[in-house]
C-alpha positions, 0 to 999 in steps of 0.5 A: 154909886148908891148915895141913897138916904131916906128923907125925913118927913118933918118940915121944920127940921128936914132941909130937903122937905123945907126946900121942896115946900119953898120951891112949890110955894114960890111956883104957886105964887108966881103962877097965880100972879100970872093968872094961870091955872095948873093945867094952863101952866103945864100946857105952856111948859109941855108937861103934865098937870100932875107934875105941876101939882106934885111940885107945888105940893112939895111931893116931887122935886123939880128937875133942871129942865122943869125949873128952866121952863118955869122961868121961861113961862113965868118970866122970873128971870132965872129965879127958879133955875137958881133955886133948883140946885138948892132943892136937889142938893138936899136929896143927897145925904150929908156925907155925899154932898162934898163929892157932888160939889167937887165933881163939878170942878174935876178935871178927871172922873174915874170910877169902878162899878161892879153891879150898876151903871155909874150914876153919871151915865144912868138913864132916868128909868134905870135910876128909878128902878134902882132906887125903887128896888131899895124901897126909899120914900124919896125915890123921885127926889133921888132920881131928879138929883141924879139926872140934874147931876149929869148936866156937868157932862153937857158943859164945853169944859166938862171933865174926862170920864173913865168908867171901868165896869164888871161884866155883872153890870151888863147882865143884870136887867135892872128895870126889865129887859127893855129898860136895860137895853135902852140903858146900855145904848145910852152908855154907847152914846155917851162913849161917842164923846171922846172925853168918855171912856168905858171899859169892861172886865169880862167874867173870864178874868176871874178875881180882880182888884175891884172885888171889895166894891165900887169906888170913884176918884176925882182929879181936880184942877185945883186943890186935893184929889179925892176918892169916894168909897161906896158902902151899903149904909153910907159911903166915905169921901177922903183926900188922904194921900195913902188912900188915894195912892191905894185906889189909884193903883187898884184902878190901874190894875182894873184897867189892865184886866179890862177889855180894850175900849173898842172891845168893851163897846162891842160887848156892851152893844151885844148885851143891848141887842140881847135885851132888846125885844 
């Protein structure tokens, strides 16, 4: 899913810029109270001086790991870890945020992609290459948001994920051959968890039920299920039962056309080997 949206530059009216600036300001204040330079803080956090500087100046959003280390080094009792998700949230366009919030509580996540690896399975360098290709001014914010979003797969009570991919996804060298090889290996690693299932629709199937474009659905433990339909300019999230029935049926057709999970992983492994130096 793309979920790409340009961030405005006005501090007062743009929530993303405001929250980024607030996080950076708080970090600078707590760092100075601790008597640490940016260089010393970076050393203790096992990151670069440049990263600390860019976060403090509001030019780069904090990742979950960065926020956790801030709390650990500065002894702030989880304050930065609590603030981090607020900053990340505003990297998403308004119309995509409800899906991201619901995704955290979903029992099942099922999606189809015809061009790119699903966001929940993307590596950082692959995601950066995707956003950079669109020449978005808030690329780093979007990358950080995507990486943070993946933490839902690290929970013990995580959702089951079912991803159906067109073979196109395996063949386009996003970021170059080396980046693509690492991305495909990351998909294989993700599929080692029994709660993640990946299938590929090979070229020889011809036309299939996903030709109109990518989509994703959430099966919820409580409340209405939803489906997200991707778009070039903006996507659409709906809980309309007629739409849900249509996309569930389409998804069943896609799974029927796809290779078995084992054969799919074999194809992904072969593609990764082709891209490897």
